[in-house]
N, C-alpha and C positions, 0 to 999 in steps of 0.2 A: 724394426719389429714394433708393432703397435701394442701398447699396454691394454689389457682388457678394461672395458668401460665399467665403472662402478655404478651400482644402482643408485638412483637419487635418494638423498637422505630426507626422511620425513621431518618436517618442522614440528616443534613442540605442540603448536596449536592444532596441527593436522592430526597428530597422534592423540591429543586430548579429545578432538571431535570424534574420531573413530572409536575411541574407548567409550565415550558417552553414547554414541549410537548403539554400540553393542550392549551397553548396560540397559538402555531404554528398551531395546528389542527383546532382550532376555526377560526383563521384568514384565513387559507387555504379554509375552507368551505365557509366563507363569500365572499372570492374573486371570487369563481366560476371558470369558464373557464379561464385558464392562457394563455394569448396571447403570440404570438411569440415575440412581442416587449418587453414584460416583461421578458421573458426568456433570450433574447439576452442582455438586460440591466444587468441582474444579472451575466451573463457570462462576460460581458465587465468589470464589477467591479472587478471580480476575476482576470482577466488579468492585469488590471491597478494596483491592490495592489501587485501582484507578481513582476511586473516591478519596482514599487516604492521601495519595500523592498528587492530587490535582494542582495544588498551589506550586509544588516543586516542579511539576511538569511545565506549568506556565512559565516559570522562571527559566527553566532549561531551554525551552523553545525560543524564548526571547533572546537568550544568550546565543544560540546557534544561528538565528536569523539576524542578529544584532538589533532588530526591531520587529516585534510581532505582537499585535494587540492581545491583551488577555482574553477579550471576548472571542476573538478568532480561534485561539488555542482551545478555549473551553468548548466551543461549538464544534470545531472540525476535528479535534483530536481526542479530548477527554470524553465529551458527550458522544461523539461518533464512535468511540471505542466501547463505551458502556452499552449503547443501544443494541448492537448486534449480539452482545453477550446476554442481555435480557431477553432478546427475541429467541435466541437459541434455548435458553433456560425454559421459556414458556412452551416451546414446541418440541423439545427433545423426546418426550414420551411418544408423541404422535409419529415423529420421524423414525423411531425405533420399531414401530409395529410391523409385524409380518403382513405381507400383502399377497392375497390369493391371485392366481393366474390360471387361465384355461389350460387344460392338459391336452396335448396334441394327440391326434390319432396315430397309432392304435392303442397307446397306453391308457387313454381314457376308457377304452372298452374293458380293460382289466382292472378297473378301480383305481387307476393312478390319480394322484392329486399333486398339483404344482403350487409352489409358493416362492416368494422372494424373502429372504432373511438378510437384512442389511447388517454388514459386519465392518469393523474398523479395518483400515489398511495396515496399520502398524506404526511406524515412525514417519512423520511428515515434516519436511523442512520448509521454513518460511523465510524468504529474502525480502526485506521491506525497503521501500524508497525513502527519500529524504523529505519530500514535500509535506507529507502528513505522517511523520515517523512513529507516532503513538497509535493513531487510528489504524494504520496499515500493518501494525503488529497484532493489535487486539481484535480487529475485525475478522481477519482470516483465522486467528486463534480460536475465536468463538465456534466457527464451523468445524474446525479440526478437532477440538475437544468434545463438542457435542456428538461427533461421530465416534468418539471413544479412542482416539489416537493419542500417541505420545508426540511431543513436538520439540524440534530444534529450530532456533531463530538466529538469523544474521541481520542485525539492524544496519542502517546506513552509516558509513564513515563520515558523511558530510554534516551530520548532526551529532558531534561527539558528546556534548553535554547531555542531550536527551538520551542517546544510546547508553551512556554510562549510568544514567538514572534508571533506565529500563532494566539494565543488568541487575541493579540493586532490587528493583521491584519484583522481578521474576524470581530471584533467589529467595526473597522473603515469602512469596506466595506459594511457591511450588518446590517440591522435591526434584532434584536433577533427573530422577528417573521418569518424572512426568513432563517437565518443560525445562529446557536448557537454552541459554543464550550465549552467543559468541560474538563479542565486539571486536572490531579491528578494521584494517584497511583492505585494499583490493586483494592482497595475497590471502587474507582470511576468506573473503568471498569466493575466490577461485578454488581454494581447498574445499570450502563448504559445498559448492556446486558439484564437486566431484565425488561426494559421498554416496554410497549405495543405499540411499533412502528408499522408502516405499512410495513416496510421492513428494513432489516439490512444488511450491507456489512462489512465483516471482512477480512482483509489481515494479515496473520501471521502464527504462528506455529499450526500444527495439534493438539498438546496436548491442546493448549488454545482453539482451535475451538470447541473441545468437550464440554468444559464448556460453551462457547458462545451459542452453539446450545441447550444445556440442559436448560439454562436460558431462551432463546427465546421461546422454545417450550411450556413453561408454559403459554405464551400469544398467542401461535399459530402464532408467527411472522416468516414470510418467511426469510431465510438467504441465502445470496450469499457468498460463501467462496472462497478465492484465497490463497491456502496454499503452503508452501514450500514442495518440494519433491526432489527426486533424479533425476538428469539431466544427463543422459548418452550421450556420444558422440561416434559414430562408425566411425572408420577410416579404410577404405578398402585398399586392396593391391594396387589399382591403384591411391590412393590419393597422392597429393603432400604433403609430410610429413612436410616440412619446412613451407609452406604457411598455411596448416591446423592447425598445432600446434601453430604457432604464433598467429593466430586468436583465438584459444581456450584459450591461456594464457592471451590474452587481457580480455576476458570475466571472466577468473578466478581471475585475479588480480585487476580488476576494483572494487573500494570500498572494497579492501582487500577480495574479494570473497563473501562479505555479500550481496548477491543477490539471490532471490529465483530461478532464472534460471541460476545461475553460473554452469558451467560444474562440475559435482561431480566425475565422473569417465570416463575413456576411455576404449573402447573395440577395441583392435588392433590385427593384425596378430602377432602370437608369434615371427616370425622371424624379425618383425619390432620393437619389444619392445625397444631395446637399441637405435635405431634411434629416436624413439619418445621421450625417456627420454633426449637424447642429444639435440634434437630440443627444448624441453621445457626449459632446462637450458639456451640455447642460447637466446631464446626469452625473458626470464625474465631478463637476464643479459643486453640485449640491452635496455630494458625499464627502469630497475632499477639497475644500477651498484652497488648501495648500498641500503639497506632497513632500517636499524636502523637510526632513526632521519632524514629520507628522507622526506621532506615536500611534495613530490609528491606521497607518498604512504600512503593510509588511514590506520588509526589504527583500531584495533578491538574495538568494541563499549564499552566494560566494562570488568571487571575482571572475571565475571561469564562466559561470552562467551569465553574469552581467555582460561580459565581453561577447558571449554567444548571441545574446539578444540584440546588442548594439550592432553586431555583424549583420543581422537580418535587415536592419534599417539601412545600413550602408549599402548592402547589396541591392535593395530596392531602389535607392537613389541612383546607383551606378547603372541600373537598367532603365533609367529615365522616368521612374514613377514619382509621383508627388507625395511627399510624406507630411502629414499634418499632425503635429504633436498636440496632445491634450495636456495642457500645462496651465491650470486655472490661475495660478499666481504669477506666471511668467518667470519661474525660478530658473537659476543656472545650476544644473546638476553636475 
Protein backbone atom coordinates (compact mmCIF):
# COMPACT_ATOMS: atom_id res chain seq x y z
CA UNK A 1 0.00 0.00 0.00
CA UNK A 2 1.46 3.34 -1.05
CA UNK A 3 1.53 6.13 1.50
CA UNK A 4 -0.22 9.34 0.40
CA UNK A 5 2.12 11.92 -1.06
CA UNK A 6 2.79 14.92 1.13
CA UNK A 7 2.46 18.39 -0.41
CA UNK A 8 5.82 20.10 -1.02
CA UNK A 9 7.07 22.14 1.91
CA UNK A 10 7.54 25.81 1.13
CA UNK A 11 10.98 27.19 1.87
CA UNK A 12 11.34 30.10 4.23
CA UNK A 13 12.40 32.43 1.40
CA UNK A 14 9.42 31.39 -0.73
CA UNK A 15 7.06 32.04 2.17
CA UNK A 16 8.71 35.42 2.74
CA UNK A 17 8.42 36.37 -0.92
CA UNK A 18 4.73 35.45 -1.06
CA UNK A 19 4.08 37.42 2.13
CA UNK A 20 5.89 40.44 0.67
CA UNK A 21 3.90 40.17 -2.56
CA UNK A 22 0.63 40.09 -0.61
CA UNK A 23 1.75 43.04 1.52
CA UNK A 24 2.73 45.13 -1.52
CA UNK A 25 -0.47 44.29 -3.41
CA UNK A 26 -2.69 45.17 -0.45
CA UNK A 27 -0.87 48.46 0.13
CA UNK A 28 -1.05 49.26 -3.60
CA UNK A 29 -4.82 48.69 -3.65
CA UNK A 30 -5.29 50.78 -0.50
CA UNK A 31 -3.25 53.65 -1.99
CA UNK A 32 -5.53 54.01 -5.02
CA UNK A 33 -4.43 56.42 -7.72
CA UNK A 34 -0.66 56.97 -7.51
CA UNK A 35 0.11 60.69 -7.83
CA UNK A 36 2.91 62.13 -9.92
CA UNK A 37 4.43 63.54 -6.73
CA UNK A 38 4.63 60.06 -5.18
CA UNK A 39 6.20 58.58 -8.30
CA UNK A 40 8.76 61.39 -8.53
CA UNK A 41 9.62 60.99 -4.84
CA UNK A 42 10.34 57.29 -5.38
CA UNK A 43 12.51 58.08 -8.39
CA UNK A 44 14.38 60.77 -6.45
CA UNK A 45 15.17 58.31 -3.69
CA UNK A 46 16.61 55.91 -6.25
CA UNK A 47 18.82 58.64 -7.70
CA UNK A 48 19.97 59.73 -4.25
CA UNK A 49 20.93 56.23 -3.09
CA UNK A 50 22.92 55.58 -6.29
CA UNK A 51 24.87 58.79 -5.82
CA UNK A 52 25.45 58.08 -2.13
CA UNK A 53 26.71 54.53 -2.69
CA UNK A 54 28.62 55.02 -5.94
CA UNK A 55 32.07 54.42 -4.42
CA UNK A 56 30.90 51.29 -2.59
CA UNK A 57 29.28 50.04 -5.78
CA UNK A 58 32.56 50.45 -7.66
CA UNK A 59 34.35 48.42 -4.96
CA UNK A 60 31.69 45.70 -4.95
CA UNK A 61 31.73 45.37 -8.74
CA UNK A 62 35.52 45.16 -8.73
CA UNK A 63 35.28 42.40 -6.11
CA UNK A 64 32.73 40.39 -8.08
CA UNK A 65 34.63 40.63 -11.37
CA UNK A 66 38.03 40.38 -9.59
CA UNK A 67 39.03 43.25 -11.89
CA UNK A 68 36.71 45.94 -13.20
CA UNK A 69 37.87 49.50 -13.87
CA UNK A 70 36.30 52.25 -11.80
CA UNK A 71 35.51 54.24 -14.95
CA UNK A 72 33.63 51.31 -16.49
CA UNK A 73 31.52 50.77 -13.37
CA UNK A 74 30.70 54.46 -13.00
CA UNK A 75 29.75 54.73 -16.68
CA UNK A 76 27.88 51.49 -17.34
CA UNK A 77 26.31 50.83 -13.95
CA UNK A 78 26.08 53.90 -11.73
CA UNK A 79 25.61 56.54 -14.44
CA UNK A 80 23.51 54.21 -16.58
CA UNK A 81 21.30 53.58 -13.55
CA UNK A 82 20.84 57.26 -12.73
CA UNK A 83 20.11 58.37 -16.31
CA UNK A 84 16.84 56.42 -16.82
CA UNK A 85 15.60 57.53 -13.42
CA UNK A 86 16.19 61.17 -14.30
CA UNK A 87 14.57 60.60 -17.69
CA UNK A 88 11.50 59.05 -16.04
CA UNK A 89 11.31 61.88 -13.49
CA UNK A 90 11.38 64.44 -16.31
CA UNK A 91 8.64 62.78 -18.34
CA UNK A 92 6.37 61.14 -15.76
CA UNK A 93 3.75 63.90 -15.81
CA UNK A 94 3.49 63.66 -19.59
CA UNK A 95 3.30 59.86 -19.51
CA UNK A 96 0.40 60.01 -17.04
CA UNK A 97 -1.79 62.29 -19.15
CA UNK A 98 -5.12 61.00 -20.41
CA UNK A 99 -5.18 60.62 -24.19
CA UNK A 100 -8.28 61.19 -26.29
CA UNK A 101 -9.31 58.63 -28.89
CA UNK A 102 -11.98 58.67 -31.65
CA UNK A 103 -15.27 57.11 -30.60
CA UNK A 104 -16.51 54.31 -32.79
CA UNK A 105 -19.87 54.34 -34.57
CA UNK A 106 -22.65 54.30 -33.38
CA UNK A 107 -21.61 55.45 -29.89
CA UNK A 108 -20.27 58.71 -31.32
CA UNK A 109 -23.81 59.52 -32.53
CA UNK A 110 -25.03 59.38 -28.95
CA UNK A 111 -22.42 61.77 -27.58
CA UNK A 112 -19.97 59.06 -26.52
CA UNK A 113 -16.39 60.10 -25.78
CA UNK A 114 -13.35 57.81 -25.63
CA UNK A 115 -10.05 58.19 -23.81
CA UNK A 116 -7.14 56.15 -22.51
CA UNK A 117 -6.20 56.45 -18.85
CA UNK A 118 -2.85 54.85 -18.05
CA UNK A 119 -2.92 52.89 -14.80
CA UNK A 120 -0.32 50.87 -12.87
CA UNK A 121 -0.35 47.08 -13.13
CA UNK A 122 0.30 46.43 -9.44
CA UNK A 123 3.39 44.49 -8.33
CA UNK A 124 6.13 43.97 -10.93
CA UNK A 125 9.06 41.56 -10.56
CA UNK A 126 12.54 42.35 -11.90
CA UNK A 127 15.12 39.57 -12.44
CA UNK A 128 18.47 41.22 -13.16
CA UNK A 129 21.58 39.80 -14.91
CA UNK A 130 25.19 39.76 -13.73
CA UNK A 131 26.94 41.72 -16.51
CA UNK A 132 25.57 45.12 -15.42
CA UNK A 133 24.03 44.21 -12.07
CA UNK A 134 23.33 47.78 -10.89
CA UNK A 135 22.18 49.29 -14.17
CA UNK A 136 19.86 46.36 -14.89
CA UNK A 137 18.15 46.79 -11.54
CA UNK A 138 17.71 50.55 -11.59
CA UNK A 139 17.02 50.98 -15.31
CA UNK A 140 13.84 48.85 -15.34
CA UNK A 141 13.05 50.08 -11.83
CA UNK A 142 12.77 53.61 -13.25
CA UNK A 143 10.03 52.64 -15.69
CA UNK A 144 8.22 50.43 -13.22
CA UNK A 145 8.10 53.12 -10.53
CA UNK A 146 7.26 55.89 -13.01
CA UNK A 147 4.21 53.81 -13.94
CA UNK A 148 3.15 53.75 -10.28
CA UNK A 149 3.84 50.08 -9.53
CA UNK A 150 5.31 48.31 -6.54
CA UNK A 151 8.46 46.26 -7.17
CA UNK A 152 10.12 43.00 -6.16
CA UNK A 153 13.72 42.40 -7.31
CA UNK A 154 15.89 39.30 -7.71
CA UNK A 155 19.55 40.27 -8.38
CA UNK A 156 22.14 37.89 -9.83
CA UNK A 157 23.87 35.31 -7.64
CA UNK A 158 26.98 35.65 -9.85
CA UNK A 159 27.70 39.07 -8.31
CA UNK A 160 27.26 38.42 -4.56
CA UNK A 161 29.10 41.50 -3.30
CA UNK A 162 27.07 43.83 -5.52
CA UNK A 163 23.79 42.02 -4.79
CA UNK A 164 24.44 42.30 -1.07
CA UNK A 165 25.10 46.02 -1.38
CA UNK A 166 21.97 46.48 -3.50
CA UNK A 167 19.98 44.81 -0.73
CA UNK A 168 21.34 47.37 1.72
CA UNK A 169 20.61 50.27 -0.65
CA UNK A 170 17.04 49.22 -1.41
CA UNK A 171 16.28 48.76 2.30
CA UNK A 172 17.61 52.26 3.01
CA UNK A 173 15.76 54.00 0.17
CA UNK A 174 12.40 52.24 0.19
CA UNK A 175 9.75 50.80 2.45
CA UNK A 176 9.31 47.04 1.75
CA UNK A 177 5.75 47.87 0.72
CA UNK A 178 7.24 49.90 -2.16
CA UNK A 179 10.34 47.96 -3.22
CA UNK A 180 11.71 44.68 -1.87
CA UNK A 181 14.78 42.71 -2.92
CA UNK A 182 15.56 39.01 -2.49
CA UNK A 183 19.16 37.89 -2.82
CA UNK A 184 20.17 34.26 -3.24
CA UNK A 185 21.00 31.42 -5.59
CA UNK A 186 19.10 29.56 -8.32
CA UNK A 187 16.54 28.20 -5.86
CA UNK A 188 15.54 31.77 -4.95
CA UNK A 189 15.29 32.69 -8.62
CA UNK A 190 13.15 29.62 -9.30
CA UNK A 191 10.75 30.49 -6.48
CA UNK A 192 10.72 34.16 -7.54
CA UNK A 193 9.76 33.33 -11.13
CA UNK A 194 6.82 31.28 -9.86
CA UNK A 195 5.23 34.16 -7.93
CA UNK A 196 1.77 35.36 -9.05
CA UNK A 197 3.05 38.82 -9.94
CA UNK A 198 1.20 41.29 -12.15
CA UNK A 199 4.14 41.47 -14.57
CA UNK A 200 7.72 40.23 -14.72
CA UNK A 201 10.84 41.64 -16.39
CA UNK A 202 13.79 39.34 -17.10
CA UNK A 203 17.12 40.25 -18.65
CA UNK A 204 19.52 37.40 -19.36
CA UNK A 205 20.13 34.21 -21.29
CA UNK A 206 17.58 32.62 -23.59
CA UNK A 207 18.05 29.23 -21.91
CA UNK A 208 17.08 30.69 -18.53
CA UNK A 209 14.22 32.67 -20.07
CA UNK A 210 12.51 29.43 -21.11
CA UNK A 211 12.36 28.35 -17.45
CA UNK A 212 11.21 31.83 -16.38
CA UNK A 213 8.35 31.81 -18.89
CA UNK A 214 7.34 28.27 -17.98
CA UNK A 215 7.14 29.18 -14.28
CA UNK A 216 5.34 32.47 -14.95
CA UNK A 217 2.83 30.80 -17.26
CA UNK A 218 1.43 28.73 -14.39
CA UNK A 219 0.08 31.99 -12.94
CA UNK A 220 -0.56 33.63 -16.34
CA UNK A 221 2.00 36.32 -15.49
CA UNK A 222 2.94 38.47 -18.52
CA UNK A 223 6.71 38.51 -19.05
CA UNK A 224 8.98 41.05 -20.76
CA UNK A 225 12.22 39.43 -21.94
CA UNK A 226 15.45 41.19 -22.95
CA UNK A 227 17.70 38.37 -24.07
CA UNK A 228 21.23 38.03 -25.33
CA UNK A 229 21.54 37.38 -29.05
CA UNK A 230 23.97 37.52 -31.91
CA UNK A 231 24.98 41.06 -32.83
CA UNK A 232 26.30 41.22 -36.39
CA UNK A 233 28.08 44.23 -37.84
CA UNK A 234 28.17 44.85 -41.60
CA UNK A 235 31.15 46.72 -43.04
CA UNK A 236 30.58 47.88 -46.60
CA UNK A 237 33.19 48.46 -49.28
CA UNK A 238 32.87 52.22 -48.87
CA UNK A 239 33.37 52.16 -45.08
CA UNK A 240 36.29 53.82 -43.34
CA UNK A 241 37.91 50.61 -42.09
CA UNK A 242 40.10 52.15 -39.40
CA UNK A 243 37.33 54.31 -37.92
CA UNK A 244 34.69 51.58 -38.14
CA UNK A 245 36.79 48.83 -36.61
CA UNK A 246 38.13 51.04 -33.81
CA UNK A 247 34.54 51.78 -32.76
CA UNK A 248 33.57 48.14 -33.07
CA UNK A 249 36.44 47.05 -30.85
CA UNK A 250 35.49 49.59 -28.18
CA UNK A 251 32.12 47.86 -28.01
CA UNK A 252 33.69 44.42 -28.07
CA UNK A 253 36.27 45.04 -25.35
CA UNK A 254 34.14 47.15 -22.99
CA UNK A 255 33.40 45.01 -19.92
CA UNK A 256 35.50 42.31 -21.66
CA UNK A 257 32.70 41.94 -24.21
CA UNK A 258 30.22 40.86 -21.53
CA UNK A 259 27.42 42.93 -23.02
CA UNK A 260 24.25 41.66 -24.68
CA UNK A 261 24.83 43.99 -27.63
CA UNK A 262 28.59 43.54 -27.99
CA UNK A 263 29.44 42.88 -31.68
CA UNK A 264 29.60 39.10 -32.11
CA UNK A 265 30.71 38.84 -35.72
CA UNK A 266 31.56 41.01 -38.70
CA UNK A 267 30.37 40.68 -42.28
CA UNK A 268 33.05 42.22 -44.49
CA UNK A 269 33.96 42.21 -48.21
CA UNK A 270 36.32 39.31 -48.82
CA UNK A 271 39.05 41.55 -50.22
CA UNK A 272 38.90 43.71 -47.04
CA UNK A 273 39.29 40.81 -44.60
CA UNK A 274 42.99 41.24 -43.80
CA UNK A 275 42.61 45.03 -43.54
CA UNK A 276 39.85 44.52 -40.96
CA UNK A 277 41.95 42.05 -38.96
CA UNK A 278 44.90 44.46 -38.95
CA UNK A 279 42.67 47.35 -37.90
CA UNK A 280 41.22 45.29 -35.04
CA UNK A 281 44.70 44.39 -33.79
CA UNK A 282 45.80 48.00 -34.01
CA UNK A 283 42.69 49.31 -32.18
CA UNK A 284 43.07 46.88 -29.28
CA UNK A 285 46.80 47.54 -29.00
CA UNK A 286 46.15 51.27 -28.67
CA UNK A 287 43.54 50.74 -25.95
CA UNK A 288 45.22 47.88 -24.09
CA UNK A 289 49.00 47.52 -24.76
CA UNK A 290 48.83 44.63 -22.29
CA UNK A 291 45.85 42.65 -21.04
CA UNK A 292 47.10 40.32 -18.33
CA UNK A 293 46.89 42.05 -14.92
CA UNK A 294 45.78 45.27 -16.63
CA UNK A 295 43.53 47.11 -14.13
CA UNK A 296 41.82 48.86 -17.05
CA UNK A 297 40.58 45.62 -18.61
CA UNK A 298 37.63 43.82 -17.03
CA UNK A 299 37.93 40.15 -16.11
CA UNK A 300 35.52 37.43 -17.21
CA UNK A 301 32.96 37.08 -14.42
CA UNK A 302 33.77 33.50 -13.34
CA UNK A 303 35.40 30.18 -14.24
CA UNK A 304 32.24 28.80 -15.83
CA UNK A 305 32.02 31.60 -18.36
CA UNK A 306 35.78 31.59 -18.93
CA UNK A 307 35.58 27.92 -19.91
CA UNK A 308 32.53 28.57 -22.08
CA UNK A 309 34.37 31.24 -24.07
CA UNK A 310 37.45 29.07 -24.49
CA UNK A 311 35.16 26.30 -25.65
CA UNK A 312 34.03 28.45 -28.58
CA UNK A 313 37.64 28.92 -29.67
CA UNK A 314 38.39 25.20 -29.35
CA UNK A 315 35.27 24.34 -31.37
CA UNK A 316 36.29 26.74 -34.14
CA UNK A 317 39.74 25.17 -34.36
CA UNK A 318 38.26 21.67 -34.38
CA UNK A 319 36.20 22.69 -37.39
CA UNK A 320 39.31 23.80 -39.23
CA UNK A 321 38.93 27.54 -38.76
CA UNK A 322 41.96 29.77 -38.30
CA UNK A 323 41.96 31.54 -34.93
CA UNK A 324 43.98 34.76 -34.70
CA UNK A 325 44.39 35.96 -31.12
CA UNK A 326 44.62 39.67 -30.45
CA UNK A 327 47.31 39.67 -27.79
CA UNK A 328 49.29 42.94 -28.03
CA UNK A 329 52.00 42.00 -25.51
CA UNK A 330 52.22 38.33 -26.46
CA UNK A 331 51.23 37.33 -22.92
CA UNK A 332 50.60 33.79 -21.65
CA UNK A 333 47.11 33.68 -20.15
